[in-house]
KENUGU-692895 format. One record per residue (C-alpha): residue in three letters; x, y negated, z negated. Coordinates in Angstrom, 1 decimal, padded with zeros to 4 digits. Example, Ala and Ser with C-alpha at 12.3 -4.5 7.8 and 13.67 -1.06 7.14 Angstrom:
<rs>
r r:Ala&c1:012.3&c2:004.5&c3:-007.8
r r:Ser&c1:013.7&c2:001.1&c3:-007.1
</rs>
This chain:
<rs>
r r:Met&c1:001.2&c2:030.6&c3:005.6
r r:Ala&c1:000.2&c2:027.5&c3:007.6
r r:Phe&c1:001.8&c2:026.3&c3:010.8
r r:Leu&c1:001.5&c2:022.7&c3:011.8
r r:Pro&c1:002.4&c2:020.8&c3:015.0
r r:Tyr&c1:005.9&c2:019.4&c3:015.0
r r:Ala&c1:004.6&c2:015.9&c3:014.5
r r:Asp&c1:003.1&c2:017.0&c3:011.2
r r:Arg&c1:005.5&c2:019.7&c3:010.1
r r:Ala&c1:008.1&c2:017.5&c3:008.5
r r:Gly&c1:005.4&c2:015.8&c3:006.4
r r:Ala&c1:004.0&c2:019.1&c3:005.4
r r:Cys&c1:007.4&c2:020.3&c3:004.3
r r:Gly&c1:007.9&c2:017.1&c3:002.2
r r:Arg&c1:004.5&c2:017.4&c3:000.6
r r:Ala&c1:005.0&c2:021.1&c3:-000.2
r r:Ala&c1:008.4&c2:020.4&c3:-001.7
r r:Leu&c1:007.3&c2:017.5&c3:-003.8
r r:Ala&c1:004.3&c2:019.6&c3:-005.0
r r:Gly&c1:006.7&c2:022.2&c3:-006.4
r r:Arg&c1:006.6&c2:024.9&c3:-003.7
r r:Gly&c1:010.3&c2:024.9&c3:-003.3
r r:Ala&c1:013.5&c2:023.0&c3:-004.0
r r:Arg&c1:015.9&c2:023.6&c3:-001.2
r r:Leu&c1:017.2&c2:020.2&c3:-000.6
r r:Val&c1:019.4&c2:019.1&c3:002.2
r r:Trp&c1:021.5&c2:016.0&c3:002.0
r r:Arg&c1:023.5&c2:014.3&c3:004.7
r r:Ser&c1:026.0&c2:011.5&c3:004.9
r r:Thr&c1:025.0&c2:008.3&c3:006.7
r r:Arg&c1:027.3&c2:009.3&c3:009.6
r r:Ala&c1:025.6&c2:012.7&c3:009.9
r r:Leu&c1:022.1&c2:011.1&c3:009.9
r r:Ala&c1:023.1&c2:008.8&c3:012.7
r r:Ala&c1:024.5&c2:011.8&c3:014.6
r r:Ala&c1:021.1&c2:013.5&c3:014.1
r r:Thr&c1:019.4&c2:011.1&c3:016.3
r r:Leu&c1:021.7&c2:012.2&c3:019.1
r r:Val&c1:022.4&c2:015.9&c3:018.6
r r:Ala&c1:020.5&c2:017.3&c3:015.6
r r:Ala&c1:021.9&c2:020.7&c3:016.1
r r:Thr&c1:025.4&c2:019.5&c3:015.3
r r:Leu&c1:024.6&c2:018.4&c3:011.8
r r:Val&c1:026.4&c2:020.1&c3:008.9
r r:Ala&c1:024.0&c2:020.2&c3:005.9
r r:Val&c1:024.7&c2:021.3&c3:002.4
r r:Thr&c1:022.0&c2:022.9&c3:000.2
r r:Ala&c1:021.7&c2:022.8&c3:-003.5
r r:Trp&c1:022.1&c2:026.5&c3:-004.1
r r:Pro&c1:021.4&c2:028.8&c3:-001.2
r r:Thr&c1:025.1&c2:028.8&c3:-000.4
r r:Leu&c1:025.8&c2:030.5&c3:-003.8
r r:Gly&c1:026.0&c2:034.2&c3:-004.2
r r:Ala&c1:023.0&c2:036.1&c3:-005.5
r r:Gln&c1:024.5&c2:036.3&c3:-009.0
r r:Glu&c1:024.8&c2:032.5&c3:-009.1
r r:Arg&c1:021.2&c2:031.7&c3:-008.2
r r:Pro&c1:019.7&c2:029.3&c3:-010.7
r r:Arg&c1:017.9&c2:030.7&c3:-013.8
r r:Ile&c1:014.4&c2:029.5&c3:-014.5
r r:Asp&c1:015.8&c2:027.2&c3:-017.2
r r:Thr&c1:018.5&c2:025.6&c3:-015.0
r r:Leu&c1:018.2&c2:021.8&c3:-014.8
r r:Leu&c1:019.7&c2:019.8&c3:-011.9
r r:Ala&c1:019.5&c2:016.1&c3:-011.3
r r:Phe&c1:020.4&c2:014.7&c3:-007.9
r r:Val&c1:021.1&c2:011.0&c3:-008.4
r r:Gly&c1:021.7&c2:008.1&c3:-006.0
r r:Ala&c1:020.8&c2:009.4&c3:-002.5
r r:Thr&c1:018.3&c2:007.9&c3:-000.1
r r:Leu&c1:015.2&c2:010.2&c3:000.0
r r:Ile&c1:013.1&c2:010.8&c3:003.1
r r:Asp&c1:010.2&c2:012.9&c3:001.7
r r:Gly&c1:008.6&c2:013.8&c3:005.1
r r:Thr&c1:005.2&c2:012.2&c3:004.3
r r:Gly&c1:005.7&c2:009.2&c3:006.4
r r:Ala&c1:006.5&c2:007.0&c3:003.5
r r:Ala&c1:009.4&c2:004.6&c3:003.7
r r:Pro&c1:012.8&c2:006.0&c3:002.6
r r:Leu&c1:013.5&c2:005.7&c3:-001.1
r r:Ala&c1:016.9&c2:004.3&c3:-001.9
r r:Asp&c1:018.9&c2:005.3&c3:-005.0
r r:Ala&c1:016.5&c2:008.1&c3:-005.8
r r:Thr&c1:016.6&c2:010.7&c3:-008.5
r r:Ile&c1:015.3&c2:014.3&c3:-007.9
r r:Val&c1:015.1&c2:016.6&c3:-010.9
r r:Val&c1:015.0&c2:020.3&c3:-010.2
r r:Gln&c1:014.1&c2:023.0&c3:-012.8
r r:Gly&c1:014.9&c2:026.5&c3:-011.7
r r:Thr&c1:013.5&c2:026.8&c3:-008.2
r r:Arg&c1:011.0&c2:023.9&c3:-008.6
r r:Ile&c1:011.2&c2:020.2&c3:-008.1
r r:Ala&c1:010.1&c2:018.7&c3:-011.4
r r:Ala&c1:010.3&c2:015.0&c3:-010.8
r r:Val&c1:011.0&c2:012.5&c3:-007.9
r r:Gly&c1:011.4&c2:008.8&c3:-008.0
r r:Ser&c1:013.7&c2:005.8&c3:-008.1
r r:Arg&c1:016.6&c2:006.0&c3:-010.5
r r:Gly&c1:015.1&c2:003.4&c3:-012.9
r r:Ala&c1:011.7&c2:005.1&c3:-013.0
r r:Thr&c1:012.9&c2:008.7&c3:-013.2
r r:Pro&c1:015.0&c2:009.6&c3:-016.3
r r:Val&c1:017.4&c2:012.5&c3:-016.2
r r:Pro&c1:016.4&c2:015.2&c3:-018.8
r r:Arg&c1:018.7&c2:016.0&c3:-021.6
r r:Gly&c1:021.0&c2:018.9&c3:-020.7
r r:Ala&c1:020.6&c2:018.5&c3:-016.9
r r:Arg&c1:023.6&c2:018.9&c3:-014.7
r r:Val&c1:023.9&c2:015.5&c3:-012.8
r r:Ile&c1:025.1&c2:015.7&c3:-009.2
r r:Asp&c1:026.2&c2:012.3&c3:-007.8
r r:Val&c1:024.8&c2:012.1&c3:-004.2
r r:Arg&c1:025.4&c2:008.4&c3:-003.6
r r:Gly&c1:025.8&c2:007.6&c3:000.1
r r:Lys&c1:023.9&c2:010.8&c3:001.0
r r:Trp&c1:020.4&c2:011.4&c3:002.5
r r:Ile&c1:018.0&c2:014.0&c3:001.2
r r:Thr&c1:015.3&c2:015.4&c3:003.4
r r:Pro&c1:013.0&c2:018.5&c3:003.1
r r:Gly&c1:014.3&c2:021.6&c3:004.7
r r:Phe&c1:013.5&c2:022.1&c3:008.3
r r:Val&c1:011.5&c2:024.9&c3:009.9
r r:Asp&c1:012.7&c2:026.5&c3:013.2
r r:Ala&c1:009.6&c2:028.2&c3:014.6
r r:Asn&c1:011.3&c2:030.2&c3:017.4
r r:Ile&c1:014.6&c2:031.8&c3:016.9
r r:His&c1:016.2&c2:035.1&c3:018.0
r r:Ala&c1:018.7&c2:036.2&c3:015.3
r r:Ser&c1:019.3&c2:039.7&c3:016.4
r r:Ile&c1:021.2&c2:041.0&c3:019.4
r r:Tyr&c1:018.7&c2:041.7&c3:022.2
r r:Ser&c1:020.6&c2:041.6&c3:025.5
r r:Gly&c1:024.0&c2:042.4&c3:026.9
r r:Ile&c1:025.1&c2:046.0&c3:026.9
r r:Glu&c1:028.6&c2:045.0&c3:025.7
r r:Asn&c1:027.1&c2:043.4&c3:022.6
r r:Phe&c1:024.9&c2:046.4&c3:021.9
r r:Ala&c1:027.9&c2:048.8&c3:022.2
r r:Arg&c1:030.3&c2:046.7&c3:020.2
r r:Tyr&c1:028.0&c2:045.8&c3:017.3
r r:Gln&c1:025.6&c2:048.7&c3:017.1
r r:Asp&c1:026.7&c2:049.5&c3:013.6
r r:Arg&c1:026.4&c2:045.9&c3:012.4
r r:Phe&c1:023.1&c2:044.7&c3:013.8
r r:Ala&c1:021.7&c2:043.7&c3:010.5
r r:Asp&c1:024.9&c2:041.8&c3:009.6
r r:Ile&c1:024.7&c2:039.9&c3:012.8
r r:Ala&c1:021.1&c2:038.9&c3:012.1
r r:Val&c1:022.0&c2:037.7&c3:008.6
r r:Glu&c1:024.9&c2:035.6&c3:009.9
r r:Ala&c1:022.7&c2:034.1&c3:012.5
r r:Ala&c1:020.1&c2:033.1&c3:009.9
r r:Gln&c1:022.8&c2:031.7&c3:007.7
r r:Asn&c1:024.0&c2:029.5&c3:010.5
r r:His&c1:020.6&c2:027.9&c3:010.6
r r:Leu&c1:020.8&c2:027.3&c3:006.9
r r:Lys&c1:024.1&c2:025.5&c3:007.3
r r:Val&c1:022.4&c2:022.8&c3:009.4
r r:Gly&c1:019.5&c2:022.3&c3:007.1
r r:Val&c1:017.0&c2:024.8&c3:008.5
r r:Thr&c1:015.5&c2:026.5&c3:005.4
r r:Thr&c1:012.8&c2:028.6&c3:007.1
r r:Val&c1:013.1&c2:030.5&c3:010.4
r r:Arg&c1:010.5&c2:032.4&c3:012.4
r r:Asp&c1:012.2&c2:035.1&c3:014.6
r r:Ser&c1:009.8&c2:035.7&c3:017.4
r r:Tyr&c1:011.7&c2:038.3&c3:019.5
r r:Gly&c1:014.4&c2:040.8&c3:018.7
r r:Met&c1:015.2&c2:044.2&c3:017.3
r r:Leu&c1:012.8&c2:044.7&c3:014.4
r r:Gly&c1:014.8&c2:047.1&c3:012.3
r r:Pro&c1:017.8&c2:044.9&c3:011.8
r r:Leu&c1:015.6&c2:041.8&c3:011.5
r r:Thr&c1:013.5&c2:043.3&c3:008.7
r r:Glu&c1:016.6&c2:044.5&c3:006.9
r r:Ala&c1:018.2&c2:041.0&c3:007.1
r r:Arg&c1:014.9&c2:039.4&c3:005.9
r r:Asp&c1:014.7&c2:041.8&c3:003.0
r r:Arg&c1:018.3&c2:041.2&c3:001.9
r r:Ile&c1:017.6&c2:037.5&c3:001.8
r r:Arg&c1:014.3&c2:037.9&c3:-000.1
r r:Arg&c1:015.9&c2:040.2&c3:-002.7
r r:Gly&c1:018.7&c2:037.7&c3:-003.2
r r:Asp&c1:021.4&c2:040.1&c3:-002.0
r r:Val&c1:022.7&c2:037.4&c3:000.4
r r:Pro&c1:022.1&c2:033.7&c3:000.8
r r:Gly&c1:019.9&c2:032.6&c3:003.7
r r:Pro&c1:016.8&c2:030.8&c3:004.8
r r:Arg&c1:013.3&c2:032.3&c3:004.4
r r:Met&c1:012.8&c2:034.6&c3:007.4
r r:Tyr&c1:009.6&c2:035.7&c3:009.1
r r:Val&c1:010.0&c2:038.2&c3:011.8
r r:Ala&c1:007.9&c2:039.7&c3:014.7
r r:Gly&c1:010.2&c2:042.1&c3:016.4
r r:Asn&c1:009.2&c2:042.8&c3:020.0
r r:Ile&c1:007.0&c2:040.5&c3:022.1
r r:Val&c1:004.2&c2:043.1&c3:022.3
r r:Gly&c1:003.5&c2:044.3&c3:025.9
r r:Trp&c1:007.0&c2:043.6&c3:027.1
r r:Gly&c1:009.6&c2:046.3&c3:027.6
r r:Gly&c1:013.2&c2:045.9&c3:026.3
r r:Pro&c1:016.0&c2:043.8&c3:027.8
r r:Trp&c1:016.2&c2:046.2&c3:030.9
r r:Ser&c1:012.5&c2:046.1&c3:031.9
r r:Phe&c1:010.5&c2:044.5&c3:034.6
r r:Ser&c1:008.4&c2:042.4&c3:032.2
r r:Phe&c1:011.6&c2:041.0&c3:030.6
r r:Thr&c1:013.9&c2:040.5&c3:033.6
r r:Gly&c1:011.5&c2:040.4&c3:036.6
r r:Arg&c1:013.5&c2:043.3&c3:038.2
r r:Ala&c1:012.6&c2:047.0&c3:038.2
r r:Pro&c1:015.0&c2:049.0&c3:036.0
r r:Glu&c1:017.3&c2:051.2&c3:038.0
r r:Asn&c1:019.9&c2:053.9&c3:036.9
r r:Leu&c1:019.8&c2:052.9&c3:033.2
r r:Ser&c1:022.4&c2:054.5&c3:031.0
r r:Leu&c1:021.4&c2:056.3&c3:027.8
r r:Leu&c1:022.5&c2:053.3&c3:025.7
r r:Gln&c1:020.3&c2:051.0&c3:027.7
r r:Glu&c1:017.3&c2:053.3&c3:027.3
r r:Gln&c1:018.0&c2:053.5&c3:023.5
r r:Met&c1:018.3&c2:049.8&c3:023.2
r r:Asn&c1:015.0&c2:049.3&c3:025.1
r r:Asp&c1:013.3&c2:051.6&c3:022.7
r r:Ala&c1:014.9&c2:049.9&c3:019.7
r r:Ile&c1:013.4&c2:046.6&c3:020.8
r r:Thr&c1:009.9&c2:047.8&c3:021.8
r r:Gln&c1:009.2&c2:050.1&c3:018.8
r r:Gly&c1:006.1&c2:051.5&c3:020.4
r r:Gly&c1:004.8&c2:048.0&c3:021.4
r r:Gly&c1:006.1&c2:047.9&c3:025.0
r r:Glu&c1:004.7&c2:047.8&c3:028.5
r r:Glu&c1:002.6&c2:050.9&c3:028.0
r r:Leu&c1:000.1&c2:048.8&c3:026.0
r r:Val&c1:-000.9&c2:046.9&c3:029.1
r r:Asn&c1:-002.7&c2:050.0&c3:030.5
r r:Met&c1:-004.6&c2:050.8&c3:027.3
r r:Gly&c1:-008.3&c2:050.4&c3:026.8
r r:Pro&c1:-009.6&c2:048.4&c3:023.8
r r:Asp&c1:-009.8&c2:051.4&c3:021.3
r r:Ser&c1:-006.3&c2:052.7&c3:022.1
r r:Leu&c1:-004.9&c2:049.2&c3:022.2
r r:Arg&c1:-006.3&c2:048.4&c3:018.7
r r:Leu&c1:-004.7&c2:051.6&c3:017.3
r r:Ala&c1:-001.4&c2:050.7&c3:018.9
r r:Ile&c1:-001.4&c2:047.2&c3:017.5
r r:Asp&c1:-002.3&c2:048.6&c3:014.0
r r:Arg&c1:000.6&c2:051.0&c3:014.2
r r:Tyr&c1:003.0&c2:048.2&c3:015.2
r r:Leu&c1:001.8&c2:045.9&c3:012.4
r r:Asp&c1:002.4&c2:048.8&c3:010.0
r r:Arg&c1:006.1&c2:048.4&c3:010.8
r r:Gly&c1:006.3&c2:045.4&c3:008.5
r r:Val&c1:006.2&c2:042.4&c3:010.8
r r:Asp&c1:005.3&c2:039.0&c3:009.3
r r:Phe&c1:003.4&c2:037.9&c3:012.4
r r:Leu&c1:002.8&c2:039.2&c3:015.9
r r:Lys&c1:003.8&c2:037.7&c3:019.2
r r:Tyr&c1:002.5&c2:039.2&c3:022.5
r r:Gly&c1:003.2&c2:038.7&c3:026.1
r r:Gly&c1:000.3&c2:036.9&c3:027.7
r r:Thr&c1:002.5&c2:036.8&c3:030.8
r r:Ser&c1:005.8&c2:038.3&c3:031.8
r r:His&c1:009.1&c2:036.7&c3:030.7
r r:Phe&c1:010.5&c2:034.5&c3:033.4
r r:Gly&c1:011.2&c2:034.2&c3:037.1
r r:Tyr&c1:008.9&c2:033.4&c3:039.9
r r:Pro&c1:006.2&c2:034.4&c3:040.2
r r:Val&c1:005.3&c2:035.1&c3:036.5
r r:Phe&c1:002.6&c2:037.7&c3:036.1
r r:Ile&c1:-000.3&c2:037.8&c3:033.6
r r:Gly&c1:000.1&c2:040.6&c3:031.2
r r:Phe&c1:-003.0&c2:041.5&c3:029.2
r r:Ser&c1:-006.6&c2:040.8&c3:030.3
r r:Glu&c1:-008.7&c2:038.4&c3:028.3
r r:Arg&c1:-010.6&c2:041.3&c3:026.7
r r:Ala&c1:-007.3&c2:043.0&c3:025.7
r r:Gln&c1:-005.9&c2:039.8&c3:024.3
r r:Arg&c1:-009.0&c2:039.4&c3:022.1
r r:Val&c1:-008.4&c2:042.9&c3:020.8
r r:Ile&c1:-004.9&c2:042.0&c3:019.9
r r:Val&c1:-005.7&c2:038.8&c3:018.2
r r:Asp&c1:-008.6&c2:040.3&c3:016.2
r r:Ala&c1:-006.4&c2:043.1&c3:015.0
r r:Val&c1:-003.7&c2:040.7&c3:013.8
r r:His&c1:-006.2&c2:038.4&c3:012.1
r r:Ala&c1:-007.8&c2:041.4&c3:010.3
r r:Arg&c1:-004.4&c2:041.7&c3:008.5
r r:Gly&c1:-004.4&c2:038.0&c3:007.6
r r:Leu&c1:-001.4&c2:037.4&c3:009.9
r r:Val&c1:-000.7&c2:034.8&c3:012.6
r r:Ala&c1:-001.1&c2:035.8&c3:016.3
r r:Glu&c1:001.0&c2:033.9&c3:018.9
r r:Thr&c1:001.8&c2:034.3&c3:022.5
r r:His&c1:004.3&c2:033.7&c3:025.3
r r:Ser&c1:002.1&c2:032.6&c3:028.2
r r:Thr&c1:003.8&c2:030.5&c3:030.9
r r:Thr&c1:001.2&c2:030.3&c3:033.7
r r:Pro&c1:-001.9&c2:028.0&c3:033.6
r r:Glu&c1:-004.4&c2:030.9&c3:033.9
r r:Gly&c1:-002.3&c2:033.0&c3:031.5
r r:Leu&c1:-002.3&c2:030.2&c3:029.0
r r:Leu&c1:-006.0&c2:029.7&c3:029.2
r r:Ile&c1:-006.7&c2:033.4&c3:028.7
r r:Ser&c1:-004.6&c2:033.4&c3:025.5
r r:Leu&c1:-006.2&c2:030.2&c3:024.2
r r:Arg&c1:-009.7&c2:031.6&c3:024.7
r r:Ala&c1:-008.6&c2:034.9&c3:023.1
r r:Gly&c1:-008.1&c2:032.9&c3:019.8
r r:Val&c1:-004.3&c2:032.7&c3:019.4
r r:Asp&c1:-003.0&c2:030.6&c3:016.5
r r:Val&c1:000.4&c2:029.6&c3:018.1
r r:Val&c1:001.7&c2:029.2&c3:021.6
r r:Gln&c1:005.4&c2:029.2&c3:022.0
r r:His&c1:006.9&c2:026.6&c3:024.4
r r:Pro&c1:003.5&c2:025.9&c3:026.2
r r:Glu&c1:005.3&c2:023.2&c3:028.2
r r:Val&c1:007.3&c2:025.9&c3:030.2
r r:Leu&c1:005.0&c2:025.9&c3:033.2
r r:Asp&c1:005.9&c2:025.7&c3:036.9
r r:Val&c1:003.2&c2:023.1&c3:037.4
r r:Pro&c1:001.9&c2:020.1&c3:035.3
r r:Met&c1:-000.4&c2:021.1&c3:032.4
r r:Ser&c1:-004.0&c2:020.4&c3:033.3
r r:Asp&c1:-006.5&c2:018.4&c3:031.2
r r:Glu&c1:-008.5&c2:021.5&c3:030.8
r r:Ile&c1:-005.6&c2:023.3&c3:029.0
r r:Val&c1:-004.9&c2:020.3&c3:026.9
r r:Arg&c1:-008.6&c2:020.1&c3:025.8
r r:Glu&c1:-008.4&c2:023.8&c3:024.9
r r:Phe&c1:-005.4&c2:023.2&c3:022.7
r r:Val&c1:-007.1&c2:020.3&c3:020.9
r r:Asp&c1:-010.5&c2:021.8&c3:020.5
r r:Arg&c1:-009.2&c2:025.1&c3:019.2
r r:Lys&c1:-006.5&c2:023.4&c3:017.0
r r:Val&c1:-003.8&c2:025.7&c3:018.4
r r:Val&c1:-000.2&c2:025.0&c3:017.3
r r:Cys&c1:002.3&c2:024.2&c3:020.0
r r:Ala&c1:005.8&c2:025.3&c3:019.1
r r:Met&c1:007.6&c2:023.3&c3:021.7
r r:Leu&c1:011.2&c2:023.2&c3:022.7
r r:Ser&c1:011.6&c2:019.8&c3:021.3
r r:Asn&c1:015.4&c2:019.8&c3:021.3
r r:Thr&c1:015.2&c2:019.6&c3:025.1
r r:Met&c1:012.9&c2:016.6&c3:025.0
r r:Thr&c1:015.1&c2:014.0&c3:023.4
r r:Gly&c1:018.5&c2:012.4&c3:023.9
r r:Ala&c1:020.9&c2:013.5&c3:026.6
r r:Pro&c1:019.1&c2:016.9&c3:027.4
r r:Trp&c1:015.9&c2:015.0&c3:028.1
r r:Ile&c1:017.6&c2:012.4&c3:030.3
r r:Glu&c1:019.3&c2:015.2&c3:032.2
r r:Asp&c1:016.1&c2:017.1&c3:032.6
r r:Gln&c1:014.3&c2:014.1&c3:033.9
r r:Arg&c1:017.0&c2:013.5&c3:036.4
r r:Arg&c1:016.7&c2:017.1&c3:037.5
r r:Val&c1:012.9&c2:016.8&c3:037.9
r r:Arg&c1:013.2&c2:013.6&c3:039.9
r r:Leu&c1:015.8&c2:015.3&c3:042.2
r r:Glu&c1:013.5&c2:018.3&c3:042.7
r r:Asp&c1:010.6&c2:016.1&c3:043.4
r r:Ser&c1:012.5&c2:014.0&c3:045.9
r r:Thr&c1:013.8&c2:017.2&c3:047.6
r r:Arg&c1:010.3&c2:018.7&c3:047.7
r r:Gln&c1:008.9&c2:015.5&c3:049.2
r r:Ala&c1:011.6&c2:015.4&c3:051.8
r r:Arg&c1:010.8&c2:019.0&c3:052.8
r r:Leu&c1:007.1&c2:018.1&c3:053.1
r r:Asp&c1:007.9&c2:015.0&c3:055.2
r r:Ser&c1:010.2&c2:017.1&c3:057.4
r r:Ala&c1:007.4&c2:019.8&c3:057.8
r r:Arg&c1:004.9&c2:017.1&c3:058.7
r r:Ala&c1:007.2&c2:015.6&c3:061.2
r r:Arg&c1:007.8&c2:019.0&c3:062.8
r r:Gly&c1:004.1&c2:019.7&c3:062.9
r r:Thr&c1:003.4&c2:016.3&c3:064.5
r r:Ala&c1:006.1&c2:016.9&c3:067.1
r r:Gln&c1:004.8&c2:020.3&c3:067.9
r r:Arg&c1:001.2&c2:019.1&c3:068.2
r r:Glu&c1:002.3&c2:016.3&c3:070.5
r r:Arg&c1:004.2&c2:018.8&c3:072.7
r r:Thr&c1:001.2&c2:021.1&c3:072.8
r r:Glu&c1:-001.1&c2:018.3&c3:073.7
r r:Ala&c1:001.3&c2:017.1&c3:076.4
r r:Gly&c1:001.5&c2:020.6&c3:077.8
r r:Ala&c1:-002.3&c2:020.9&c3:077.9
r r:Ala&c1:-002.6&c2:017.6&c3:079.7
r r:Ser&c1:000.0&c2:018.6&c3:082.2
r r:Arg&c1:-001.7&c2:021.9&c3:082.9
r r:Ser&c1:-005.0&c2:020.1&c3:083.2
r r:Arg&c1:-003.5&c2:017.7&c3:085.8
r r:Arg&c1:-002.0&c2:020.6&c3:087.8
r r:Ser&c1:-005.4&c2:022.3&c3:087.8
r r:Arg&c1:-007.1&c2:019.2&c3:089.1
r r:Asp&c1:-004.4&c2:018.9&c3:091.8
r r:Gly&c1:-005.0&c2:022.5&c3:093.0
r r:Asp&c1:-001.8&c2:024.0&c3:091.6
r r:Pro&c1:-002.2&c2:027.4&c3:089.8
r r:Pro&c1:-001.5&c2:027.0&c3:086.0
r r:Arg&c1:001.9&c2:028.4&c3:085.0
r r:Gln&c1:001.7&c2:031.5&c3:082.8
r r:Arg&c1:003.5&c2:031.3&c3:079.5
r r:Arg&c1:006.1&c2:034.1&c3:079.3
r r:Ala&c1:006.3&c2:035.9&c3:076.0
r r:Pro&c1:009.6&c2:036.0&c3:074.1
r r:His&c1:011.8&c2:038.8&c3:075.1
r r:Ser&c1:011.3&c2:040.8&c3:071.9
r r:Arg&c1:007.5&c2:040.7&c3:072.3
r r:Arg&c1:007.2&c2:041.1&c3:076.1
r r:Leu&c1:004.6&c2:043.6&c3:077.1
r r:His&c1:005.1&c2:046.1&c3:079.9
r r:Tyr&c1:002.6&c2:048.4&c3:081.4
r r:His&c1:003.5&c2:052.1&c3:081.7
r r:Asp&c1:001.8&c2:055.0&c3:083.5
r r:Cys&c1:001.3&c2:058.3&c3:081.7
r r:His&c1:004.8&c2:059.4&c3:082.5
r r:Gly&c1:006.3&c2:056.2&c3:081.2
r r:Gln&c1:007.2&c2:054.8&c3:084.6
r r:Leu&c1:006.6&c2:051.2&c3:085.6
r r:Pro&c1:004.2&c2:050.9&c3:088.5
r r:Arg&c1:005.3&c2:048.8&c3:091.3
r r:Arg&c1:003.9&c2:045.3&c3:091.3
r r:Arg&c1:001.6&c2:044.4&c3:094.1
r r:Pro&c1:002.3&c2:040.9&c3:095.4
r r:Gly&c1:-000.1&c2:038.2&c3:094.3
r r:Ile&c1:-001.8&c2:040.3&c3:091.7
r r:Pro&c1:-001.4&c2:039.2&c3:088.0
r r:Pro&c1:000.1&c2:041.9&c3:085.8
r r:Arg&c1:-003.1&c2:042.6&c3:083.8
r r:Thr&c1:-005.1&c2:043.1&c3:087.0
r r:Lys&c1:-002.3&c2:045.3&c3:088.4
r r:Ala&c1:-002.6&c2:047.6&c3:085.4
r r:Arg&c1:-006.3&c2:048.0&c3:086.1
r r:Val&c1:-006.0&c2:048.7&c3:089.8
r r:Ala&c1:-002.9&c2:050.9&c3:089.8
r r:Gly&c1:-005.0&c2:054.0&c3:089.9
r r:Pro&c1:-005.5&c2:057.0&c3:087.7
r r:Gly&c1:-003.0&c2:057.3&c3:084.9
r r:His&c1:-001.7&c2:053.7&c3:085.2
r r:Gly&c1:-003.8&c2:052.0&c3:082.6
r r:Ile&c1:-001.7&c2:052.8&c3:079.5
r r:Val&c1:-000.3&c2:049.8&c3:077.8
r r:Gly&c1:002.8&c2:049.9&c3:075.5
r r:Arg&c1:005.8&c2:047.9&c3:074.4
r r:His&c1:009.0&c2:048.1&c3:076.3
r r:Arg&c1:011.5&c2:050.1&c3:074.2
r r:Gly&c1:014.6&c2:049.3&c3:076.1
r r:Thr&c1:017.0&c2:046.4&c3:075.9
r r:Gly&c1:016.3&c2:044.9&c3:079.3
</rs>
């Protein structure tokens, strides 16, 4: 299973489909295609057969011919108008212009004039199962797998024919995946990871940034249902124990493994596993022929994960600071896939995000300017005071002593806690020394006066 950067993924999907690896076709009206440039997630796509029941899936000798649509094959080639696509069973048998691609005898012809056909899309980071909200857990705990199936089917309805679920409740996810693979229900291809290894469940410090307090039995059960033996306890393991724990987790039937290079969110975000521990995790996953990916959202955490050998980094752009050239070079040199939140980087969401960034930058700059101005004013007052004291000293006046704030004022007590009388003309510190035996104890005044 190969994972490609978003820039290349559509092309790879098209080449794979045309090479005969699958024939899940998505067609859209011209209006829907135009809408796609604005809000891709609102598209309603229709597939050739995944919407049919299991008993209606095409036999190996089924022939379908889609005639008249404009084809975008994903390879970067120009759109092909008035195309014919011939599908036999679950394979694309022929693609070309209507004039150059005859319809085989006995094929069912489907008129798709005015439509657009593209390869199916891949969503590399979904969460189809319920994984937070105690009300959701309580209400649907007998239908977790059904919820995961429905969530996957919603992706299929908008043209996503493959999904990678990178965080959720493993049991329901594997059940949903297997139902679709067996043909019991329609749905996209599913690849599931379960927990983000090294994190606790939805009520844990690593997930929420808050220490869990007074958890109910249901909350503890749901935490355990998410972690499945791959929770926060792994962070404290040495290499041998960690390797065994990762192997046990992989035995649960995951399709790939995602681990927490850092904690989830909040500020500050903490590094999870050391570089040595991350190498152990990645090596154990690669030994099974699977893909290792990470959630790492600090610069140092990201570098540790990259140097540990991960294959995929989810949303690497989610950093509190700009990504350094060093990190970019690591991505390029190691050919690590970036599964970015691309839907937030185009159209209205992108414009709004840029507006927010500019506002934050201007607010931050204003605070810096204000701090500098206060610092300059304080420095000027300090210098002016020093000059004034220097002038008074030259003129023969004794320098004024700065009085401490009330809450920090020091008083000098004798051994019985009584304030000795002040002798005229003697500074307090000198007085404490000359007050006689038992009068040299220094303490803070505990009263309110």
